[in-house]
Every structure is written in structure tokens, then in C-alpha cells.
DRENNUPA-58845 format. One line per field, with one value per atom (N, C-alpha, C): residue in three letters; x, y, z. Coordinates in nm, 4 decimals, padded with zeros to 6 digits, always signed. Last residue first. Layout:
BEGIN
lolo [ala, ...]
X [X, ...]
Y [Y, ...]
Z [Z, ...]
//
This chain:
BEGIN
lolo [leu, leu, leu, thr, thr, thr, tyr, tyr, tyr, arg, arg, arg, glu, glu, glu, leu, leu, leu, asn, asn, asn, ala, ala, ala, val, val, val, ile, ile, ile, glu, glu, glu, glu, glu, glu, ile, ile, ile, glu, glu, glu, asp, asp, asp, glu, glu, glu, thr, thr, thr, val, val, val, ser, ser, ser, gly, gly, gly, gln, gln, gln, glu, glu, glu, glu, glu, glu, leu, leu, leu, arg, arg, arg, gln, gln, gln, ser, ser, ser, ala, ala, ala, val, val, val, glu, glu, glu, phe, phe, phe, ile, ile, ile, ser, ser, ser, ser, ser, ser, ala, ala, ala, thr, thr, thr, asn, asn, asn, pro, pro, pro, gly, gly, gly, leu, leu, leu, glu, glu, glu, asp, asp, asp, ile, ile, ile, phe, phe, phe, glu, glu, glu, asp, asp, asp, val, val, val, val, val, val, tyr, tyr, tyr, asn, asn, asn, gln, gln, gln, leu, leu, leu, lys, lys, lys, glu, glu, glu, glu, glu, glu, asp, asp, asp, glu, glu, glu, tyr, tyr, tyr, ser, ser, ser, ala, ala, ala, met, met, met]
X [-01.7178, -01.7467, -01.9233, -01.4971, -01.5420, -01.6563, -01.3429, -01.3769, -01.4877, -01.2698, -01.3414, -01.4122, -01.1150, -01.2480, -01.3203, -00.9056, -00.9728, -01.1139, -00.7796, -00.8632, -00.9244, -00.7213, -00.8298, -00.9080, -00.5191, -00.6776, -00.7604, -00.3606, -00.4111, -00.5389, -00.2580, -00.3084, -00.4065, -00.1799, -00.2845, -00.3583, +00.0800, -00.0385, -00.1421, +00.2380, +00.1589, +00.0565, +00.2663, +00.2031, +00.1023, +00.4660, +00.2962, +00.2053, +00.6126, +00.5780, +00.4447, +00.7733, +00.7060, +00.6658, +01.0670, +01.0119, +00.8507, +01.0911, +01.1945, +01.1340, +00.9224, +01.0103, +01.1165, +00.8349, +00.8430, +00.9306, +00.7741, +00.8290, +00.8994, +00.6133, +00.7092, +00.7902, +00.3935, +00.4595, +00.5663, +00.2808, +00.3080, +00.4028, +00.2393, +00.3387, +00.3707, +00.0365, +00.1160, +00.2618, -00.1903, -00.1391, -00.0177, -00.1851, -00.1389, -00.1363, -00.2692, -00.1650, -00.1020, -00.5091, -00.4271, -00.2996, -00.6975, -00.6475, -00.5334, -00.6452, -00.5985, -00.5259, -00.8476, -00.7051, -00.5920, -01.0573, -00.9909, -00.8600, -01.0665, -01.0760, -01.0353, -01.0824, -00.9804, -00.9740, -01.1868, -01.1868, -01.0781, -01.1096, -01.2188, -01.2130, -01.0448, -01.1295, -01.2106, -00.8952, -01.0140, -01.1330, -00.7129, -00.7871, -00.9340, -00.5458, -00.6454, -00.7475, -00.3166, -00.3341, -00.5054, -00.1745, -00.2695, -00.3122, -00.2045, -00.2868, -00.3039, +00.0115, -00.1439, -00.2210, +00.2008, +00.1638, +00.0268, +00.2733, +00.2218, +00.1503, +00.3346, +00.2322, +00.1681, +00.5822, +00.4526, +00.3383, +00.6852, +00.7077, +00.5735, +00.7049, +00.7017, +00.6675, +00.8421, +00.7179, +00.6803, +01.0718, +01.0411, +00.8965, +01.0365, +01.1195, +01.1553, +00.8539, +00.8537, +00.9560, +00.8498, +00.9094, +00.9061, +00.7180, +00.7759, +00.8014, +00.7304, +00.6691, +00.7411]
Y [+05.3825, +05.3466, +05.3189, +05.5832, +05.6092, +05.5297, +05.4240, +05.5306, +05.6090, +05.1511, +05.1984, +05.2966, +05.2229, +05.2059, +05.1910, +05.3686, +05.4684, +05.3973, +05.1519, +05.2817, +05.3428, +04.9854, +04.9483, +05.0446, +05.1703, +05.1332, +05.0819, +05.1674, +05.2869, +05.2426, +04.8898, +04.9531, +05.0618, +04.8644, +04.7704, +04.8521, +05.0433, +05.0887, +05.0063, +04.8857, +04.9889, +05.0390, +04.6401, +04.5995, +04.7717, +04.7843, +04.7384, +04.7288, +05.0368, +04.9331, +04.8940, +05.3496, +05.2693, +05.1466, +05.5674, +05.4686, +05.4134, +05.7721, +05.7653, +05.6555, +05.8512, +05.7647, +05.7203, +06.1103, +06.0901, +05.9749, +06.0598, +06.1744, +06.1583, +05.8210, +05.8178, +05.9128, +05.9287, +05.8241, +05.8537, +06.1015, +06.1791, +06.0603, +05.9210, +05.9888, +06.0753, +05.7695, +05.6877, +05.7994, +06.0290, +05.9348, +05.8432, +06.0035, +06.1509, +06.1312, +05.7738, +05.7906, +05.9360, +05.7595, +05.6860, +05.7225, +05.9810, +05.9978, +05.8542, +05.8591, +06.0233, +06.0104, +05.6666, +05.6320, +05.7535, +05.7969, +05.7263, +05.7062, +05.9249, +06.0395, +05.9540, +05.7149, +05.8060, +05.8810, +05.3551, +05.5018, +05.5969, +05.1308, +05.2488, +05.3593, +04.9704, +04.9053, +05.0205, +05.1474, +05.0793, +05.0357, +05.2339, +05.3112, +05.2688, +05.0834, +05.1072, +05.1758, +04.9403, +04.8885, +04.9420, +05.2297, +05.0462, +04.9567, +05.4240, +05.4547, +05.2965, +05.3187, +05.3176, +05.3409, +05.2756, +05.1516, +05.1748, +05.5526, +05.4384, +05.3049, +05.6395, +05.6835, +05.5714, +05.5195, +05.5384, +05.5578, +05.5803, +05.4784, +05.4211, +05.8896, +05.8620, +05.6986, +05.8975, +05.9008, +05.8730, +05.5963, +05.7347, +05.7393, +05.4333, +05.5175, +05.6153, +05.1473, +05.2135, +05.3763, +04.8130, +04.8866, +05.0430, +04.4866, +04.5584, +04.6979, +04.1503, +04.2672, +04.3872]
Z [-00.0737, -00.1513, +00.0167, +00.0591, -00.0709, -00.1298, +00.2247, +00.2503, +00.1664, +00.0803, +00.2182, +00.2590, -00.1142, -00.1181, +00.0094, -00.0189, -00.0595, -00.0608, +00.1350, +00.2535, +00.1636, -00.1026, -00.0234, +00.0867, -00.2058, -00.2710, -00.1708, -00.0191, -00.0081, -00.1029, -00.0103, +00.0894, +00.0593, -00.3151, -00.2371, -00.1263, -00.2582, -00.3227, -00.3173, -00.0502, +00.0147, -00.1340, -00.2551, -00.1233, -00.0558, -00.4093, -00.4608, -00.3352, -00.2387, -00.3085, -00.3429, -00.2812, -00.2738, -00.3164, -00.1642, -00.2898, -00.2751, -00.0547, -00.1429, -00.2306, +00.1370, +00.2195, +00.0695, +00.0667, +00.2073, +00.1953, -00.2235, -00.1562, -00.0370, -00.1982, -00.2910, -00.2212, -00.0321, +00.0437, -00.0407, -00.2552, -00.1421, -00.0816, -00.4466, -00.4882, -00.3701, -00.3072, -00.3717, -00.3875, -00.3609, -00.2014, -00.2232, -00.6164, -00.5297, -00.4277, -00.6859, -00.7675, -00.6527, -00.6035, -00.5337, -00.5997, -00.7312, -00.5711, -00.5183, -00.9648, -00.9527, -00.7926, -00.9661, -00.9999, -00.9923, -00.9410, -00.7866, -00.8237, -01.1478, -01.0346, -00.8979, -01.3507, -01.3478, -01.2415, -01.2599, -01.2849, -01.2614, -01.1428, -01.0385, -01.1010, -01.3777, -01.3118, -01.1909, -01.5604, -01.6072, -01.4802, -01.3639, -01.4115, -01.4455, -01.2281, -01.1860, -01.2552, -01.4070, -01.2866, -01.2594, -01.5512, -01.5919, -01.5195, -01.3501, -01.4909, -01.5117, -01.2119, -01.1419, -01.2575, -01.3946, -01.2437, -01.2024, -01.4343, -01.5573, -01.4431, -01.1755, -01.2658, -01.3315, -01.1176, -01.0483, -01.1071, -01.3433, -01.3503, -01.2529, -01.2597, -01.3768, -01.3796, -01.0311, -01.0229, -01.1431, -00.9290, -00.9650, -01.0056, -00.7572, -00.6883, -00.7687, -00.6730, -00.7467, -00.6706, -00.6547, -00.5776, -00.6899, -00.6636, -00.7727, -00.6029, -00.5661, -00.5686, -00.5950]
//
């Protein structure tokens, strides 16, 4: 499982993984929440990003 400590790498991952599937607005929301966690924790894992995605899908669909 990858962990992201750099905001640019995190952004690239979110765009690569989610923009086609979920669209730019949702990908942007995922990145905003993930980058906030990155700032608070110093890193964010792919599992945490998947949790963010699941929560967003639950509340937006």
C-alpha cells in the first residue's frame, strides 16, 4: 500500500485513479480531503483515500 507525503504525488494519484471514473468535481473533493489529512498527519495512505471516496460516494449519490 502506498503512502503519500508529497502533495504533488498525492494529486497525481487522485487524478490518475479517480478523475475518469468519478469526474473532475469528485476528484477535486477527494484531493481536498486527502490533502487536509496529509497536512494534519504528514502522510496519507491509499486505504485512507479509499475511505474518503467511500464516504463521498455515500453522501453524494
